[in-house]
Each structure stands twice: as structure tokens, then as C-alpha cells.
VEXTOR-61984 format. One record per residue (C-alpha): x, y, z. Coordinates in Angstrom, 3 decimals, m for minus. Layout:
xx=X&yy=Y&zz=Z $
...
***
This chain:
xx=122.475&yy=114.933&zz=103.630 $
xx=120.336&yy=112.961&zz=106.039 $
xx=116.937&yy=111.538&zz=105.095 $
xx=115.981&yy=111.269&zz=108.771 $
xx=117.051&yy=112.520&zz=112.196 $
xx=117.270&yy=110.837&zz=115.557 $
xx=114.154&yy=112.798&zz=116.486 $
xx=112.315&yy=111.232&zz=113.547 $
xx=113.301&yy=107.832&zz=114.854 $
xx=112.074&yy=108.663&zz=118.356 $
xx=108.730&yy=109.859&zz=116.975 $
xx=108.383&yy=106.624&zz=114.978 $
xx=109.208&yy=104.329&zz=117.902 $
xx=107.888&yy=106.332&zz=120.836 $
xx=110.159&yy=107.501&zz=123.571 $
xx=109.969&yy=104.340&zz=125.687 $
xx=110.843&yy=102.001&zz=122.798 $
xx=113.494&yy=104.425&zz=121.523 $
xx=115.261&yy=104.300&zz=124.908 $
xx=114.784&yy=100.553&zz=125.245 $
xx=116.326&yy=99.769&zz=121.843 $
xx=119.362&yy=102.055&zz=122.292 $
xx=120.185&yy=102.035&zz=126.022 $
xx=122.881&yy=99.368&zz=126.397 $
xx=124.074&yy=100.568&zz=129.817 $
xx=120.718&yy=100.585&zz=131.605 $
xx=120.981&yy=104.301&zz=132.295 $
xx=117.371&yy=104.957&zz=131.332 $
xx=118.329&yy=107.312&zz=128.516 $
xx=118.773&yy=106.758&zz=124.842 $
xx=122.306&yy=106.409&zz=123.504 $
xx=122.474&yy=108.886&zz=120.637 $
xx=125.582&yy=107.165&zz=119.214 $
xx=123.754&yy=103.826&zz=118.954 $
xx=120.844&yy=105.502&zz=117.193 $
xx=123.150&yy=107.491&zz=114.892 $
xx=124.975&yy=104.269&zz=113.926 $
xx=121.687&yy=102.559&zz=113.000 $
xx=120.494&yy=105.708&zz=111.193 $
xx=123.712&yy=106.051&zz=109.202 $
xx=123.650&yy=102.376&zz=108.278 $
xx=120.054&yy=102.575&zz=107.085 $
xx=120.718&yy=105.691&zz=105.055 $
xx=123.758&yy=104.081&zz=103.448 $
xx=121.652&yy=101.032&zz=102.607 $
xx=119.047&yy=103.251&zz=100.902 $
xx=121.762&yy=105.078&zz=98.974 $
xx=123.354&yy=101.782&zz=97.911 $
xx=120.207&yy=100.907&zz=95.998 $
xx=119.429&yy=104.439&zz=94.741 $
xx=123.011&yy=104.843&zz=93.465 $
xx=122.334&yy=102.335&zz=90.711 $
xx=120.286&yy=105.028&zz=89.013 $
xx=120.567&yy=108.322&zz=90.884 $
xx=123.335&yy=110.568&zz=92.192 $
xx=123.203&yy=110.069&zz=95.960 $
xx=122.445&yy=111.336&zz=98.465 $
xx=119.258&yy=112.741&zz=96.989 $
xx=118.967&yy=116.452&zz=97.800 $
xx=115.671&yy=116.691&zz=99.659 $
xx=115.646&yy=120.483&zz=99.606 $
xx=115.447&yy=120.343&zz=95.810 $
xx=113.188&yy=117.269&zz=95.610 $
xx=110.627&yy=117.973&zz=98.339 $
xx=108.058&yy=115.388&zz=97.156 $
xx=110.664&yy=112.605&zz=97.460 $
xx=111.389&yy=113.475&zz=101.076 $
xx=108.385&yy=111.694&zz=102.748 $
xx=109.004&yy=108.560&zz=100.713 $
xx=112.729&yy=108.327&zz=101.519 $
xx=112.048&yy=109.228&zz=105.139 $
xx=109.518&yy=106.376&zz=105.465 $
xx=111.774&yy=103.813&zz=103.729 $
xx=114.779&yy=104.817&zz=105.834 $
xx=112.720&yy=104.696&zz=109.057 $
xx=111.605&yy=101.161&zz=108.191 $
xx=115.222&yy=100.097&zz=107.831 $
xx=116.516&yy=101.868&zz=110.970 $
xx=113.633&yy=100.447&zz=113.006 $
xx=114.658&yy=96.960&zz=111.906 $
xx=118.353&yy=97.685&zz=112.666 $
xx=117.520&yy=98.839&zz=116.176 $
xx=115.311&yy=95.869&zz=116.906 $
xx=117.947&yy=93.486&zz=115.445 $
xx=120.268&yy=94.566&zz=118.297 $
xx=117.879&yy=92.802&zz=120.676 $
xx=116.783&yy=89.154&zz=120.670 $
xx=113.484&yy=89.290&zz=118.848 $
xx=112.291&yy=91.391&zz=115.969 $
xx=108.515&yy=91.954&zz=115.831 $
xx=106.818&yy=90.537&zz=112.745 $
xx=105.449&yy=93.897&zz=111.596 $
xx=109.000&yy=95.357&zz=111.684 $
xx=110.274&yy=92.474&zz=109.521 $
xx=107.410&yy=92.974&zz=107.057 $
xx=108.109&yy=96.753&zz=106.778 $
xx=111.836&yy=96.108&zz=106.189 $
xx=111.161&yy=93.447&zz=103.596 $
xx=108.755&yy=95.747&zz=101.715 $
xx=111.310&yy=98.577&zz=101.862 $
xx=114.054&yy=96.425&zz=100.433 $
xx=111.826&yy=95.060&zz=97.672 $
xx=110.842&yy=98.629&zz=96.711 $
xx=114.522&yy=99.719&zz=96.733 $
xx=115.429&yy=96.749&zz=94.543 $
xx=112.718&yy=97.796&zz=92.100 $
xx=114.112&yy=101.341&zz=92.014 $
xx=117.605&yy=99.991&zz=91.380 $
xx=116.344&yy=97.864&zz=88.463 $
xx=114.424&yy=100.784&zz=86.940 $
xx=110.980&yy=99.242&zz=87.504 $
xx=110.091&yy=102.131&zz=89.793 $
xx=111.204&yy=105.783&zz=89.639 $
xx=111.464&yy=108.309&zz=92.380 $
xx=108.610&yy=110.818&zz=92.120 $
xx=109.828&yy=114.341&zz=91.685 $
xx=108.725&yy=117.465&zz=89.960 $
xx=112.336&yy=118.424&zz=89.287 $
xx=114.512&yy=115.941&zz=87.426 $
xx=116.719&yy=113.918&zz=89.788 $
xx=120.353&yy=113.716&zz=88.731 $
xx=121.297&yy=110.394&zz=87.144 $
xx=124.314&yy=108.589&zz=88.584 $
xx=127.169&yy=109.397&zz=86.142 $
xx=129.134&yy=106.402&zz=87.445 $
xx=126.767&yy=103.975&zz=85.722 $
xx=128.582&yy=104.531&zz=82.448 $
xx=127.981&yy=105.897&zz=79.037 $
xx=124.981&yy=104.741&zz=77.005 $
xx=125.663&yy=104.434&zz=73.311 $
xx=123.013&yy=105.508&zz=70.830 $
xx=122.918&yy=105.354&zz=67.035 $
xx=121.171&yy=107.538&zz=64.546 $
xx=120.408&yy=107.189&zz=60.883 $
xx=118.772&yy=104.523&zz=58.774 $
xx=118.464&yy=100.931&zz=59.891 $
xx=121.012&yy=98.400&zz=58.657 $
xx=120.354&yy=97.371&zz=55.078 $
xx=122.333&yy=94.147&zz=55.089 $
xx=122.711&yy=91.895&zz=58.089 $
xx=125.737&yy=89.722&zz=58.933 $
xx=123.811&yy=86.638&zz=57.842 $
xx=123.031&yy=88.116&zz=54.444 $
xx=126.649&yy=89.143&zz=53.907 $
xx=127.872&yy=85.628&zz=54.882 $
xx=126.074&yy=84.109&zz=51.869 $
xx=128.208&yy=86.094&zz=49.379 $
***
């Protein structure tokens, strides 16, 4: 499942910039393969952080209110990736990417959760969490060591 499309990227960048950042042959048209590679890399980067807590990719048809957020974050990353193919990356693009990565790191740590009305599936690969029930321990190891 894709969080963004090539069309979303073109809308973000504008047609002239979209062509400029992806046209390596000088044909005057955007290279869809170049854009797709940057898009796929950005989406994989997003999923690499989200996978620490959630089953990825997030199903945006089920979690509609997460869609604009993941779209924005992914666009920030793909914009950076496309600019990085050229010599200079504008400061505002670097700032957006840095903010996106910081936010993704916070999600991965559990400091931030994805907003959703429906519960988002937890990543089962993170392991089993043990829980105990019953009364608290009456004697500690230190107390037992004295006897």
C-alpha cells in the first residue's frame, strides 16, 4: 500500500520542479522511474520506523485519519531524496526532512502514537510481553538472603 503517488509528489513540488529533479536525460519530461524509486525509498523509510510498533504498511483505507499525516511525512522524505540527487538541497527541505525523522523516531520509541479512530494493529514481530497477576511479592531476595 502506498502512502503517496507520483501525482502527489508533482503537486507538492510543482510541475517544473518535479521535471527538473527527475529528468536526468534532459528530455524535458519527468522520469517516472526516478520518482518511483525516491517514493518507494521514502515509504520504506517511514515503514522502518513505524514497524517498531505497528504492522506495516498501515492500511489507509481503514485508518483514514492517519492518511494525511503519513502522506505529509512521506512527501517530506521524498522531496529530500529528489533534491539530494542534485548538488544543493534547499534549507527548508532539510528542515522538513529533519522534523519528519524526529517525529518518526518518537513514534518508534512510543513517545507519539498514530492518531486513529480504529485501533492500528501492533507489530507482532516485536515479541511477547510478559505480565504477572496476583499479589505482590511478600519476601524479596534480600530478605531471604539473611536467613
